[in-house]
C-alpha positions as CSV (number, residue, x, y, z in Angstrom):
1,M,29.4,38.4,-9.5
2,K,26.7,39.9,-7.8
3,L,25.4,38.3,-4.8
4,L,21.3,38.5,-4.6
5,S,19.8,39.7,-1.2
6,R,18.2,37.5,0.9
7,Y,15.1,39.8,-0.6
8,S,15.5,38.9,-3.8
9,G,15.4,36.1,-2.8
10,L,12.1,36.1,-1.5
11,A,10.5,37.9,-4.5
12,L,12.3,35.3,-7.2
13,A,10.3,32.6,-5.3
14,R,7.0,34.2,-5.1
15,R,7.8,34.9,-8.6
16,A,8.5,31.6,-9.8
17,L,4.8,30.6,-7.2
18,T,2.0,33.1,-9.2
19,D,3.8,33.0,-12.7
20,S,1.5,32.5,-15.7
21,R,3.7,30.6,-18.1
22,W,4.0,28.1,-14.6
23,Q,3.3,24.6,-16.1
24,R,0.8,22.5,-13.7
25,A,2.1,18.3,-14.3
26,W,-1.5,17.3,-15.2
27,R,-4.8,19.1,-15.7
28,S,-7.4,19.6,-13.4
29,P,-10.9,19.5,-16.0
30,D,-14.0,19.6,-15.0
31,P,-15.7,16.2,-15.4
32,K,-17.4,15.7,-18.6
33,P,-20.8,14.2,-18.9
34,S,-19.5,10.1,-20.1
35,Y,-16.4,8.4,-20.8
36,D,-15.9,5.1,-22.4
37,V,-14.1,4.3,-18.2
38,I,-14.3,5.5,-15.0
39,I,-11.7,4.5,-12.2
40,V,-13.2,5.4,-8.7
41,G,-9.9,6.1,-7.3
42,G,-7.1,8.4,-7.6
43,G,-3.6,6.6,-6.4
44,G,-1.3,4.5,-7.7
45,H,-3.3,1.5,-8.6
46,G,-6.3,3.4,-10.4
47,L,-3.2,6.1,-11.8
48,A,-1.6,3.0,-13.4
49,T,-5.0,1.4,-14.7
50,A,-5.3,4.9,-16.4
51,Y,-2.0,4.8,-17.4
52,Y,-2.1,1.8,-19.6
53,L,-5.3,2.1,-20.4
54,A,-4.0,4.6,-22.7
55,S,-0.4,4.3,-23.4
56,R,-1.2,-0.1,-24.3
57,H,-4.9,-0.2,-25.2
58,G,-5.7,3.4,-27.0
59,I,-7.9,4.4,-24.7
60,R,-7.7,7.6,-23.1
61,N,-11.4,8.5,-23.2
62,V,-10.9,7.6,-19.2
63,A,-11.8,9.5,-16.2
64,V,-10.0,8.7,-13.2
65,L,-12.4,10.0,-9.7
66,E,-10.0,10.8,-6.7
67,R,-12.6,12.0,-3.5
68,G,-8.9,14.5,-2.2
69,Y,-5.9,15.5,-3.9
70,L,-3.7,12.7,-5.5
71,G,-1.4,10.8,-3.4
72,S,-3.5,11.8,-0.4
73,G,-4.1,7.5,0.1
74,N,-1.7,4.6,0.6
75,V,-0.3,5.3,-2.2
76,G,1.4,7.9,0.2
77,R,1.0,6.3,3.4
78,N,3.0,3.2,2.7
79,T,7.1,2.0,3.0
80,T,8.1,1.7,-0.5
81,L,9.3,-1.7,-0.5
82,V,9.6,-4.0,-4.0
83,R,10.4,-7.0,-4.6
84,S,9.5,-10.4,-5.7
85,N,10.3,-13.2,-3.3
86,Y,6.9,-14.9,-3.5
87,L,6.0,-18.4,-3.4
88,M,2.7,-19.2,-4.1
89,P,2.5,-20.4,-7.7
90,G,0.8,-17.1,-10.0
91,N,1.8,-14.7,-7.0
92,T,5.4,-15.8,-8.0
93,Q,5.2,-14.5,-11.5
94,F,2.8,-11.8,-11.0
95,F,4.8,-9.5,-8.9
96,E,8.3,-10.6,-10.9
97,H,6.1,-8.9,-13.7
98,S,5.3,-5.6,-11.2
99,L,9.9,-5.8,-10.4
100,Q,10.8,-5.8,-13.5
101,L,7.4,-3.0,-14.7
102,W,9.6,-0.9,-11.8
103,E,12.7,-0.8,-13.6
104,G,11.9,0.6,-16.5
105,L,9.6,2.9,-15.2
106,S,11.6,5.8,-15.1
107,H,12.2,5.6,-18.8
108,E,8.5,4.9,-19.1
109,L,7.0,7.9,-17.7
110,N,9.6,10.2,-17.8
111,F,9.6,10.8,-14.5
112,N,12.6,10.0,-11.8
113,V,10.5,7.2,-9.5
114,M,13.9,7.1,-7.4
115,L,13.6,3.4,-7.8
116,S,16.4,2.3,-5.9
117,Q,17.8,-1.4,-6.3
118,R,19.2,-1.7,-2.9
119,G,18.3,-5.6,-2.1
120,Q,15.8,-6.7,0.9
121,I,17.0,-9.9,3.3
122,V,14.9,-11.5,5.2
123,L,16.2,-13.2,8.3
124,A,15.7,-16.5,9.6
125,H,15.5,-16.9,13.6
126,G,15.6,-20.4,13.6
127,P,16.1,-24.1,11.5
128,G,12.3,-24.3,10.2
129,Q,12.5,-20.7,9.2
130,L,15.7,-21.5,7.1
131,D,14.2,-24.0,5.8
132,V,11.0,-22.4,4.5
133,L,13.7,-19.2,3.0
134,A,15.3,-21.9,1.0
135,R,12.5,-23.6,-0.5
136,K,11.0,-19.8,-1.5
137,G,14.4,-19.1,-3.0
138,N,14.2,-22.2,-5.1
139,T,10.5,-21.4,-6.6
140,M,12.2,-18.1,-7.1
141,R,15.2,-19.2,-9.5
142,L,13.3,-22.1,-10.9
143,N,11.2,-18.6,-12.2
144,G,14.2,-16.5,-13.3
145,I,14.6,-14.6,-9.8
146,D,17.3,-13.9,-8.6
147,A,17.6,-15.3,-4.3
148,E,20.8,-16.0,-2.6
149,L,20.7,-18.2,0.6
150,M,22.3,-17.2,3.2
151,E,24.5,-18.8,6.4
152,R,24.7,-17.7,9.3
153,E,28.8,-16.8,9.5
154,D,27.5,-14.7,5.7
155,V,24.8,-12.3,7.6
156,M,27.6,-11.4,10.2
157,R,29.9,-10.3,7.3
158,F,26.8,-8.0,5.7
159,L,25.1,-7.0,8.4
160,P,27.6,-6.6,11.2
161,F,25.5,-4.1,13.3
162,L,23.0,-6.7,13.9
163,D,22.4,-8.2,17.3
164,H,24.7,-11.8,16.9
165,S,25.3,-12.0,20.2
166,E,24.6,-15.3,21.8
167,H,21.6,-14.0,24.1
168,C,19.8,-11.8,20.8
169,R,16.3,-11.9,21.2
170,F,16.1,-12.8,18.2
171,P,18.6,-15.5,16.6
172,I,20.0,-15.1,13.0
173,Y,20.6,-18.3,11.6
174,G,20.5,-16.7,8.0
175,G,18.1,-15.6,5.3
176,L,17.3,-15.2,2.2
177,F,18.5,-12.4,-0.5
178,Q,17.2,-10.5,-3.6
179,Q,19.4,-8.4,-5.0
180,R,16.7,-6.2,-7.5
181,A,14.8,-6.0,-4.5
182,G,14.6,-2.0,-2.9
183,T,13.3,1.0,-2.6
184,V,11.0,3.2,-4.8
185,R,10.1,7.1,-3.9
186,H,6.1,6.6,-3.5
187,D,4.7,9.9,-4.3
188,A,6.6,10.1,-7.3
189,V,4.8,7.1,-8.7
190,A,1.9,9.1,-8.6
191,W,2.8,11.9,-9.9
192,G,4.6,10.3,-12.8
193,Y,2.3,8.2,-13.9
194,A,-0.9,10.9,-13.8
195,R,1.2,13.3,-15.4
196,A,2.1,10.3,-18.2
197,A,-1.7,9.0,-18.2
198,D,-3.3,13.2,-18.5
199,R,-0.5,13.8,-21.3
200,L,-2.4,11.3,-23.0
201,G,-5.6,12.4,-22.8
202,V,-6.8,10.8,-19.4
203,D,-8.7,13.4,-16.9
204,I,-8.0,13.5,-13.5
205,I,-10.6,14.7,-11.8
206,E,-9.9,15.8,-8.3
207,N,-12.2,16.9,-5.0
208,C,-15.0,14.6,-6.6
209,E,-16.1,11.5,-4.0
210,V,-18.5,8.9,-5.8
211,T,-21.6,9.0,-4.1
212,G,-23.5,6.0,-5.6
213,F,-24.0,3.8,-8.7
214,L,-26.0,4.5,-12.3
215,R,-27.5,1.1,-12.8
216,D,-29.3,-0.6,-15.9
217,G,-30.5,-4.3,-14.5
218,D,-26.8,-5.9,-14.1
219,R,-25.4,-3.1,-15.4
220,V,-23.6,-0.4,-14.0
221,T,-23.5,2.6,-16.5
222,G,-22.3,5.4,-14.4
223,V,-21.8,7.1,-11.4
224,E,-22.7,9.6,-9.0
225,T,-20.5,12.4,-7.4
226,S,-19.8,15.5,-5.7
227,R,-19.3,16.8,-9.3
228,G,-22.6,16.1,-11.0
229,T,-24.0,12.6,-13.0
230,I,-21.3,11.0,-15.0
231,H,-22.3,8.0,-17.2
232,A,-19.5,4.7,-18.4
233,G,-19.4,2.2,-20.5
234,R,-16.9,0.3,-17.9
235,T,-16.0,1.1,-14.2
236,A,-13.7,0.2,-12.0
237,I,-13.2,0.3,-7.8
238,S,-10.0,1.0,-6.9
239,V,-10.1,2.3,-3.5
240,A,-7.7,0.7,-1.2
241,G,-9.3,0.8,2.2
242,H,-12.4,2.1,1.3
243,S,-13.3,-0.9,-0.9
244,S,-16.3,-1.7,1.2
245,H,-17.5,1.1,2.1
246,V,-17.9,2.3,-2.3
247,A,-18.8,-1.7,-3.1
248,A,-21.5,-1.3,-0.8
249,M,-23.3,1.1,-2.4
250,L,-24.0,-2.1,-4.9
251,G,-24.7,-4.0,-1.8
252,M,-21.7,-5.8,-2.6
253,R,-20.3,-7.9,1.0
254,L,-16.7,-8.3,0.2
255,P,-15.3,-10.3,2.0
256,I,-12.3,-7.6,3.7
257,E,-11.5,-6.2,7.1
258,S,-9.7,-2.8,7.4
259,H,-6.9,-2.2,9.4
260,I,-3.8,0.8,10.0
261,L,-0.9,-0.2,9.2
262,Q,2.2,2.2,11.4
263,A,5.7,3.4,9.6
264,F,7.5,5.3,11.0
265,V,10.9,7.8,10.4
266,T,14.3,9.0,12.9
267,E,15.6,11.7,12.6
268,P,18.1,11.7,9.5
269,I,21.8,10.3,10.1
270,K,25.1,9.5,7.6
271,P,24.5,6.2,5.4
272,F,24.6,3.5,8.3
273,L,22.2,0.3,6.7
274,D,22.1,0.1,2.1
275,C,19.8,-2.7,2.0
276,V,16.6,-3.7,3.5
277,V,16.2,-5.8,6.4
278,S,13.2,-7.9,7.6
279,F,12.6,-10.5,9.5
280,G,9.6,-12.9,11.3
281,A,8.9,-11.0,14.7
282,E,5.8,-8.7,13.7
283,L,6.9,-8.9,9.7
284,F,9.2,-6.0,10.8
285,Y,10.8,-4.2,8.2
286,I,13.8,-1.5,8.0
287,S,15.4,0.9,5.1
288,Q,17.1,3.9,5.3
289,S,16.0,6.6,3.2
290,D,17.7,9.0,0.8
291,K,17.3,11.4,3.3
292,G,18.7,9.6,5.8
293,G,16.0,8.8,7.8
294,M,16.2,5.4,9.4
295,V,12.4,3.6,8.1
296,F,10.3,1.0,9.8
297,G,7.5,-1.0,11.0
298,G,5.5,-3.7,11.6
299,H,2.4,-5.5,11.7
300,I,-1.2,-4.0,11.7
301,D,-3.0,-3.2,15.0
302,G,-5.2,-5.7,15.9
303,F,-8.5,-4.1,15.3
304,N,-10.7,-2.5,12.3
305,T,-10.5,0.9,11.6
306,Y,-10.8,4.2,9.4
307,T,-9.0,6.4,11.7
308,Q,-4.8,7.2,10.2
309,R,-3.9,7.2,13.6
310,G,-1.9,5.2,15.2
311,Q,-1.5,3.7,17.8
312,F,0.7,3.3,20.7
313,P,0.9,0.0,21.7
314,R,1.9,-1.2,18.2
315,A,4.5,1.6,17.8
316,Q,6.0,0.5,21.4
317,T,6.1,-2.9,19.8
318,V,7.9,-2.1,17.0
319,A,10.4,0.0,18.4
320,E,11.2,-2.7,20.5
321,C,11.7,-4.7,17.7
322,A,14.2,-2.3,15.8
323,V,15.9,-2.3,19.2
324,A,16.8,-5.7,19.4
325,L,17.3,-6.5,15.6
326,I,19.9,-3.2,15.6
327,P,20.8,-2.2,19.2
328,A,22.3,1.8,17.8
329,M,18.7,2.1,17.0
330,S,18.1,2.7,20.7
331,R,20.3,6.5,19.7
332,L,18.0,7.7,17.2
333,R,15.3,10.1,18.3
334,L,11.2,9.6,16.2
335,L,11.0,11.6,13.8
336,R,7.2,11.0,12.4
337,H,4.7,8.6,11.4
338,W,1.3,7.7,10.1
339,G,-0.6,5.0,9.2
340,G,-2.2,3.8,5.8
341,I,-5.7,1.8,5.4
342,Q,-4.9,-1.5,5.0
343,D,-8.4,-4.3,3.5
344,M,-7.2,-7.4,4.3
345,T,-8.8,-10.8,2.9
346,P,-8.8,-13.9,4.5
347,D,-6.5,-15.2,3.0
348,G,-4.3,-12.3,2.4
349,S,-4.5,-12.0,-1.6
350,P,-6.5,-9.6,-3.6
351,F,-9.3,-9.7,-6.0
352,I,-9.0,-8.5,-9.2
353,G,-11.0,-8.8,-12.3
354,R,-14.8,-8.8,-12.8
355,T,-17.5,-8.7,-10.8
356,P,-20.9,-10.0,-9.9
357,F,-22.6,-6.9,-12.5
358,R,-21.7,-6.2,-15.6
359,D,-19.2,-3.9,-16.9
360,L,-18.5,-3.0,-13.8
361,Y,-14.2,-4.1,-12.2
362,I,-12.6,-3.9,-8.8
363,N,-9.0,-3.8,-7.8
364,A,-9.3,-4.0,-3.8
365,G,-7.8,-6.3,-0.8
366,W,-4.2,-5.8,-0.7
367,C,-3.3,-6.4,3.1
368,Y,0.9,-5.8,2.9
369,Q,1.0,-6.1,-1.4
370,G,-0.4,-2.9,-2.2
371,F,2.7,-0.5,-3.4
372,K,5.1,-3.1,-5.2
373,A,1.7,-4.0,-7.3
374,T,1.4,-0.4,-8.6
375,P,2.5,-1.5,-11.8
376,A,1.2,-5.1,-12.6
377,T,-1.9,-4.5,-11.1
378,G,-2.2,-1.2,-12.8
379,W,-1.8,-3.4,-16.6
380,C,-3.4,-6.6,-15.5
381,L,-6.5,-4.2,-14.2
382,A,-6.0,-2.0,-17.8
383,H,-6.1,-5.6,-19.9
384,T,-9.5,-6.3,-18.0
385,I,-11.2,-3.8,-18.9
386,A,-10.3,-3.4,-22.0
387,H,-11.3,-7.1,-23.0
388,D,-13.7,-7.8,-20.6
389,A,-11.4,-11.0,-19.6
390,E,-9.0,-11.7,-16.5
391,H,-5.8,-11.2,-17.7
392,P,-3.7,-14.9,-17.5
393,L,-1.3,-12.9,-14.3
394,I,-4.7,-13.2,-12.7
395,R,-7.1,-15.8,-13.0
396,H,-6.0,-17.2,-9.5
397,L,-7.4,-13.8,-8.2
398,A,-11.1,-13.8,-8.7
399,L,-13.7,-12.2,-6.9
400,D,-15.0,-15.2,-6.2
401,R,-12.6,-18.1,-5.4
402,H,-13.7,-17.9,-1.4
403,M,-17.4,-19.2,-3.0
404,A,-15.1,-21.9,-4.7
405,G,-12.7,-23.2,-1.9
406,N,-9.7,-21.7,-3.6
407,G,-8.5,-19.5,-1.2
408,H,-4.8,-18.2,-1.8
409,D,-3.0,-18.5,0.9
410,E,0.5,-16.2,1.1
411,Y,-0.9,-14.6,3.8
412,G,-1.2,-17.4,6.2
413,L,2.1,-19.4,4.5
414,G,3.8,-16.4,5.3
415,L,3.0,-16.0,9.1
416,W,3.3,-20.2,9.4
417,T,7.3,-19.3,8.2
418,Y,7.3,-16.2,10.7
419,R,6.0,-18.3,13.9
420,Q,7.7,-21.2,14.0
């Protein structure tokens, strides 16, 4: 067999990149003068909404407007975890629906999103935490969701490399395990939804920044963009950490603060950790990527910012948690880290649904939960836009719930659990 030389290989690579027969995964159309629906934000949630509008509701005259390139926001800057181990009524059912959609998503989109259901264990560091995890597990099982409560001895057999010593910094009393939880390749999610939506006729318009909204009284009728005016029958805002900026163009003041959430990756090593592990200190989590790197992170940086650059104090604290939990981590080199902008609400739950303006819908305030909610958010927001009525799974997440005194405090419950 004749072997290709290095130079002929380079020539083939150049030809592959410049060959006019090479097809784009999705089109790059110019914006039309008007659409039935405009979705502001080309992240995972916006793309999922467009896809389900086209595939489930037959609304295909849709534009997704992204100010940068697809995957440049939080959908490409997260920790890839998916799970449905929630306790609050409404959230339990919503995130289980999302996990079920994740389980069929590669087949649905004809695109491998690399779902790996390796399981997640949430560790308890005291009797009180173990009691709360038992309550959460019972709630999950009553809703048909898999959950297994582990005692200390079970965790020691399952994860022998954790620090189980008598004087360890974080004593382990047990944990709650969900086998169906795991990880997904985050950028593949954006690409898969984009390609599938495009093939159904959705226009995905990159490098198109929204600079204002068109109004007719209390009705929103379109947007002003860096690429001209675009009219719309209905408009949705789905821009994650920049929700406050975009809503302010309409005079809407959202109960949201924006923070940076950092994530870290070590050098690759041989298979070591075959599940996701999380525990209360710093809201810490860790998993091993398919490439071998240990992916981990913790709490948000404690100040408001729109920068995607992390701060050293948080990196130091998270690294201390990693080494305290898994002493072998001290031998690894940090390869890279990044930050995503978190839109934090008072109760840690998002806002999805209608707004005070007619034909305007919003999806914001996801805190730590945005990526795992991608399919269910797209599913429910598409239903809400198509029918101008909230899907039953998101009725508890209305924008005006704080005015009515109906906070949905999953975040506060989580902190209470962790800090006992």
